[in-house]
C-alpha positions in Angstrom: -125.9 3.6 -126.5 -123.1 5.9 -127.6 -119.9 4.4 -126.1 -116.4 5.8 -126.0 -113.5 3.4 -125.6 -110.6 5.0 -123.9 -107.4 2.8 -124.1 -103.8 3.6 -124.6 -103.3 0.6 -126.8 -105.5 -0.4 -129.7 -105.2 -2.3 -133.0 -102.9 -2.8 -134.8 -101.2 -3.3 -131.5 -101.8 -6.6 -129.8 -104.7 -5.8 -127.4 -107.1 -7.8 -125.3 -110.1 -5.5 -125.7 -109.4 -3.6 -128.8 -111.0 -3.8 -132.3 -112.8 -7.1 -131.5 -114.6 -5.4 -128.6 -115.4 -2.3 -130.6 -116.8 -4.4 -133.5 -118.8 -6.6 -131.2 -120.5 -3.5 -129.6 -121.1 -1.9 -133.0 -122.6 -5.1 -134.3 -125.1 -4.9 -131.5 -126.3 -1.5 -132.6 -124.1 0.8 -130.4 -122.4 3.9 -131.6 -118.7 3.3 -130.8 -115.8 5.8 -130.8 -112.2 5.0 -129.7 -109.7 7.4 -128.1 -106.2 5.9 -128.2 -102.5 6.6 -129.0 -100.3 6.0 -132.0 -99.4 2.3 -132.1 -95.9 1.5 -130.7 -96.5 -1.4 -128.3 -94.7 -3.7 -127.4 -91.5 -2.7 -129.1 -91.7 1.1 -128.5 -91.3 1.8 -132.2 -94.1 3.6 -134.1 -95.8 1.1 -136.5 -95.2 1.5 -140.3 -97.8 3.8 -141.8 -98.1 6.0 -138.7 -96.1 9.0 -137.5 -96.5 11.0 -134.3 -98.8 14.0 -134.7 -100.9 16.0 -132.3 -103.9 13.9 -133.4 -105.3 12.0 -136.3 -108.7 10.5 -137.1 -109.1 7.2 -138.9 -111.6 4.5 -139.5 -111.0 0.7 -139.0 -113.8 -1.6 -140.0 -116.3 1.3 -139.6 -115.1 2.2 -136.1 -114.2 5.9 -135.6 -110.8 6.2 -134.0 -109.1 9.4 -132.6 -105.3 8.9 -132.0 -103.5 11.4 -129.9 -99.8 12.1 -129.5 -97.6 10.2 -127.0 -93.9 9.5 -126.5 -93.3 6.1 -127.9 -91.2 3.8 -125.6 -91.4 0.4 -124.0 -87.8 -0.4 -123.1 -86.0 -1.1 -119.8 -85.9 2.6 -118.8 -88.5 3.3 -116.1 -88.3 7.0 -116.9 -89.0 6.5 -120.6 -91.9 4.1 -120.0 -93.4 6.6 -117.5 -93.0 9.3 -120.1 -94.9 7.1 -122.5 -97.8 6.7 -120.1 -97.9 10.3 -118.9 -97.6 11.8 -122.4 -100.6 9.8 -123.6 -102.6 10.6 -120.5 -102.1 14.4 -121.0 -102.8 14.2 -124.7 -106.0 12.2 -124.2 -107.2 14.5 -121.4 -106.6 17.7 -123.3 -107.1 16.8 -127.0 -109.6 14.0 -126.3 -111.8 16.2 -124.2 -112.0 18.8 -127.0 -112.5 16.4 -129.9 -114.5 13.3 -128.9 -118.2 13.3 -129.2 -120.1 13.3 -125.9 -120.8 9.6 -125.1 -123.5 8.1 -122.9 -120.9 6.0 -121.1 -117.1 5.7 -121.3 -115.2 2.4 -121.1 -111.7 2.8 -119.7 -109.1 0.1 -120.1 -106.4 -0.1 -117.4 -103.3 -0.4 -117.4 -101.6 1.9 -117.2 -103.0 3.6 -114.1 -102.2 7.0 -115.7 -105.3 6.3 -117.9 -107.3 7.4 -114.9 -106.3 11.0 -115.6 -108.1 11.4 -119.0 -110.9 9.2 -117.6 -111.5 11.6 -114.7 -111.0 14.7 -116.9 -113.5 13.5 -119.5 -115.9 12.3 -116.9 -116.0 15.8 -115.2 -115.7 18.1 -118.2 -118.0 16.1 -120.5 -120.3 14.9 -117.6 -120.1 11.2 -118.6 -119.9 8.2 -116.3 -117.1 5.8 -116.8 -116.5 2.0 -116.3 -113.0 1.3 -115.2 -111.8 -2.1 -116.5 -108.8 -3.2 -114.4 -106.8 -5.9 -116.2 -103.6 -5.2 -114.3 -103.4 -4.2 -110.6 -101.3 -1.1 -110.0 -99.2 -0.2 -108.1 -98.5 -3.9 -107.4 -97.6 -4.7 -111.0 -95.0 -1.9 -111.4 -93.4 -2.8 -108.1 -93.1 -6.5 -109.1 -91.8 -5.7 -112.6 -89.1 -3.4 -111.1 -90.3 -0.4 -113.1 -90.8 1.6 -109.8 -89.1 0.9 -106.5 -89.4 4.1 -104.5 -91.7 3.5 -101.5 -92.9 7.1 -101.6 -93.7 6.9 -105.3 -95.6 3.6 -104.8 -97.6 5.1 -102.0 -98.6 8.1 -104.1 -99.5 5.8 -107.0 -101.7 3.7 -104.7 -103.5 6.9 -103.5 -104.0 7.9 -107.1 -105.5 4.5 -108.0 -107.9 4.7 -105.0 -109.0 8.2 -106.2 -109.8 6.9 -109.7 -111.7 4.0 -108.1 -113.9 6.5 -106.3 -114.5 8.5 -109.4 -115.5 5.5 -111.5 -119.2 4.8 -111.8 -118.4 1.1 -111.9 -115.4 -1.2 -111.9 -114.8 -4.4 -113.8 -112.0 -6.8 -112.9 -110.7 -9.9 -114.7 -110.3 -12.4 -111.8 -111.9 -13.2 -108.5 -108.7 -12.3 -106.7 -108.7 -8.8 -108.1 -112.1 -8.2 -106.7 -111.0 -9.4 -103.2 -108.0 -7.0 -103.3 -110.1 -4.0 -104.3 -112.7 -4.8 -101.5 -109.7 -4.9 -99.1 -108.7 -1.5 -100.4 -112.1 0.0 -99.6 -114.0 -0.4 -102.8 -117.7 -1.4 -102.2 -118.3 -5.0 -103.4 -121.5 -4.0 -105.3 -119.4 -1.5 -107.3 -117.3 -4.4 -108.8 -118.2 -6.9 -111.5 -115.9 -9.8 -112.5 -115.7 -10.3 -116.3 -113.0 -12.6 -117.8 -110.9 -11.3 -120.6 -111.2 -12.9 -124.0 -108.9 -13.2 -127.1 -109.1 -12.5 -130.8 -111.0 -15.7 -131.6 -111.0 -15.2 -135.4 -107.2 -15.2 -135.4 -106.6 -17.8 -132.7 -109.2 -20.5 -133.5 -107.7 -22.6 -136.3 -109.3 -25.7 -137.8 -106.2 -27.0 -139.5 -102.7 -27.8 -138.3 -100.9 -24.8 -139.5 -100.6 -22.9 -142.7 -99.9 -25.2 -145.7 -96.2 -25.5 -146.3 -95.3 -23.5 -143.2 -94.3 -25.4 -140.0 -92.2 -22.6 -138.4 -89.5 -25.2 -137.8 -91.7 -27.2 -135.5 -92.0 -30.4 -137.6 -90.9 -33.6 -136.0 -90.6 -32.3 -132.5 -92.8 -32.2 -129.3 -93.2 -28.4 -129.2 -93.7 -26.4 -126.0 -94.7 -23.0 -127.2 -94.5 -19.7 -125.2 -96.1 -16.9 -127.2 -96.2 -13.3 -126.0 -94.2 -10.7 -124.1 -90.8 -11.8 -122.7 -90.2 -9.5 -119.7 -89.0 -9.7 -116.1 -92.5 -10.8 -114.9 -92.4 -13.9 -117.0 -89.2 -15.3 -115.3 -88.2 -17.2 -118.4 -84.9 -18.3 -117.0 -87.0 -21.1 -115.4 -88.0 -22.3 -118.9 -84.4 -22.2 -120.1 -83.6 -24.3 -117.0 -86.2 -26.9 -118.0 -84.7 -26.8 -121.5 -81.3 -27.8 -120.2 -82.9 -30.8 -118.3 -84.9 -31.9 -121.3 -82.0 -31.7 -123.7 -80.8 -35.1 -122.6 -83.8 -36.5 -120.7 -86.5 -35.7 -123.3 -84.6 -35.1 -126.6 -87.8 -34.9 -128.7 -88.9 -31.7 -126.8 -88.4 -28.3 -128.3 -89.1 -25.0 -126.6 -90.4 -22.3 -128.9 -90.5 -18.6 -127.8 -92.6 -16.3 -130.0 -92.8 -12.6 -129.7 -90.7 -9.8 -128.2 -89.9 -7.9 -125.0 -87.2 -6.4 -123.0 -85.7 -9.8 -122.0 -85.6 -11.2 -125.5 -82.0 -10.2 -126.3 -80.6 -11.5 -123.1 -82.5 -14.8 -123.4 -81.2 -15.3 -127.0 -77.6 -14.6 -125.8 -78.0 -17.1 -123.0 -79.2 -19.8 -125.3 -76.4 -19.1 -127.7 -73.8 -19.2 -124.9 -75.1 -22.5 -123.6 -75.6 -24.0 -127.0 -79.1 -25.0 -126.2 -80.2 -26.6 -129.5 -83.7 -27.5 -128.2 -84.7 -23.8 -127.9 -86.1 -21.8 -130.9 -87.0 -18.1 -131.1 -89.6 -16.9 -133.6 -90.2 -13.2 -134.2 -93.4 -11.4 -133.3 -96.0 -12.2 -135.9 -99.3 -10.8 -137.0 -102.5 -12.2 -135.5 -103.3 -13.7 -138.9 -100.5 -16.2 -138.4 -100.6 -16.8 -134.6 -103.5 -19.3 -134.8 -101.6 -21.4 -137.3 -98.6 -21.5 -135.0 -100.6 -22.3 -131.8 -102.3 -25.2 -133.7 -98.9 -26.8 -134.3 -98.0 -26.7 -130.6 -98.1 -29.9 -128.5 -98.3 -27.8 -125.4 -98.8 -24.1 -124.7 -96.9 -22.6 -121.8 -97.9 -19.8 -119.4 -95.3 -18.8 -116.8 -94.9 -15.9 -114.3 -92.7 -15.1 -111.3 -93.8 -16.7 -108.1 -95.1 -13.5 -106.6 -98.3 -13.0 -104.5 -99.6 -10.6 -107.1 -99.7 -13.2 -109.8 -101.9 -15.5 -107.7 -104.8 -13.2 -108.5 -103.7 -12.6 -112.1 -104.9 -14.5 -115.2 -102.4 -13.8 -118.0 -104.1 -12.7 -121.2 -102.5 -15.5 -123.2 -104.5 -18.0 -121.1 -107.7 -17.2 -123.0 -105.9 -17.5 -126.4 -104.5 -20.8 -125.4 -107.9 -22.1 -124.3 -109.5 -20.9 -127.5 -106.7 -22.6 -129.6 -107.7 -26.0 -128.2 -104.2 -27.2 -127.3 -103.1 -28.6 -124.0 -101.8 -26.0 -121.5 -98.9 -26.0 -119.1 -99.7 -23.4 -116.4 -96.9 -22.1 -114.3 -98.9 -19.6 -112.2 -100.5 -20.1 -108.8 -104.0 -19.0 -107.8 -106.8 -17.9 -110.1 -105.1 -18.9 -113.4 -104.3 -22.3 -112.1 -107.8 -22.7 -110.8 -109.1 -21.8 -114.3 -107.0 -24.5 -115.9 -108.1 -27.1 -113.4 -111.8 -26.3 -113.8 -111.6 -26.4 -117.5 -109.6 -29.6 -117.6 -107.4 -27.9 -120.2 -103.9 -28.9 -119.1 -101.5 -29.4 -116.3 -100.4 -27.0 -113.5 -96.9 -26.7 -112.1 -95.3 -24.5 -109.5 -93.8 -21.3 -111.0 -90.0 -20.8 -111.0 -89.6 -24.6 -110.6 -87.8 -26.0 -113.7 -87.9 -29.6 -112.3 -91.7 -29.4 -112.1 -92.0 -27.9 -115.5 -89.8 -30.7 -116.9 -91.9 -33.3 -115.1 -95.2 -31.8 -116.4 -93.8 -31.9 -120.0 -92.9 -35.6 -119.4 -96.4 -36.3 -118.2 -97.9 -34.8 -121.3 -95.4 -36.5 -123.6 -96.4 -39.9 -122.1 -100.1 -39.3 -122.8 -101.6 -40.6 -126.0 -102.3 -38.1 -128.8 -106.0 -38.7 -128.2 -105.7 -37.8 -124.6 -103.9 -34.6 -125.4 -106.5 -33.7 -128.1 -109.3 -34.3 -125.6 -107.6 -32.0 -123.1 -107.4 -29.3 -125.7 -111.1 -29.8 -126.7 -112.2 -29.4 -123.1 -110.4 -26.1 -122.7 -111.8 -24.8 -126.0 -115.4 -25.7 -125.0 -114.9 -24.0 -121.6 -113.6 -20.9 -123.3 -116.6 -20.6 -125.6 -119.1 -21.1 -122.8 -117.5 -18.8 -120.2 -114.8 -16.5 -121.6 -115.7 -15.7 -125.2 -116.1 -12.2 -126.6 -119.8 -12.7 -127.0 -120.3 -13.8 -123.4 -118.1 -10.9 -122.1 -119.6 -8.2 -124.3 -123.1 -9.2 -123.1 -121.9 -8.7 -119.5 -120.4 -5.3 -120.4 -123.7 -4.2 -122.0 -125.5 -4.8 -118.8 -122.8 -2.9 -116.8 -123.0 0.1 -119.3 -126.8 0.2 -119.1 -126.7 0.3 -115.3 -124.2 3.1 -115.3 -126.4 5.3 -117.6 -129.5 4.9 -115.4 -127.8 5.4 -112.1 
């Protein structure tokens, strides 16, 4: 099959279904092309080695990539972030339609929901069916994040999303709850498949305990590591609340935040103001190092706001944590919590409850190292059987083949 991947974000940006997915498809004999933007996520700054131009072609690991212009931004301004999404959508629709080769099927990664515009344009103008992969449910997500609050704008965005659902040949979702929501919104159940996200297994899976001579300041502590975006949805004040409690009650515990995001500066300032010596911040790091860091963790933390939307959300870091083979602390209700319970990979606590988080950390701390290692191994085995890139790509191949013959 000739497959076009349409996604606003692609390597070297941190992506769930980026280069790893493209390489896996190419290794199975498919002809893969990527239509994407210039890398600027998550900081909003264009990556070194790139500059914004109308378009540029490049090759990464033999994969042909067409990058088109966008307005780079990912800060607290809802207007600038909307401009980032809309500018890419227009460029991809206009330039992409003119320059990409005609594929047999198009894979479309959502979010943002604006990606539906070039998907529909390419679908109509190039007469190609597309598979719409919904990894973030809009308009729900932008409402919860505070990016968009106007009831009228949210209603219009909801209507747009439903229009794109109708135009898609098939829809893929990443959790059972997402499928239930779409069915409630009028999408036929037989049009929807559930395929879990995966992670960059080569970077995450680590056989040793960190890079030789580099412990990231974690040595000699019981380290609870949060790796990823620090935004409003993560509600990380709860984690700082747990850090305050642990400072005296569990002095060996250290909270480690790794990455960036619009809340990072405020969280840093709060830690400094309160003199929290058991909290450590590490900068965003390349995927080549993240596996070493995760391997040094005693517990890997997932946390989101206690919002109904997140009960049907499985944060992408969940897969990376499972693959890393370390115990998990899951502060999300619903589908994500069910996944941790099924896999036996860790402990679940109520989101936005610092007391429960502190109690869960104490429970892990009181386990033997062997018990914690076994917990991590169970999660890793579950990942490879049910959530790996190989398992997911096989499912996508089946979906693509059905779309072509329909």
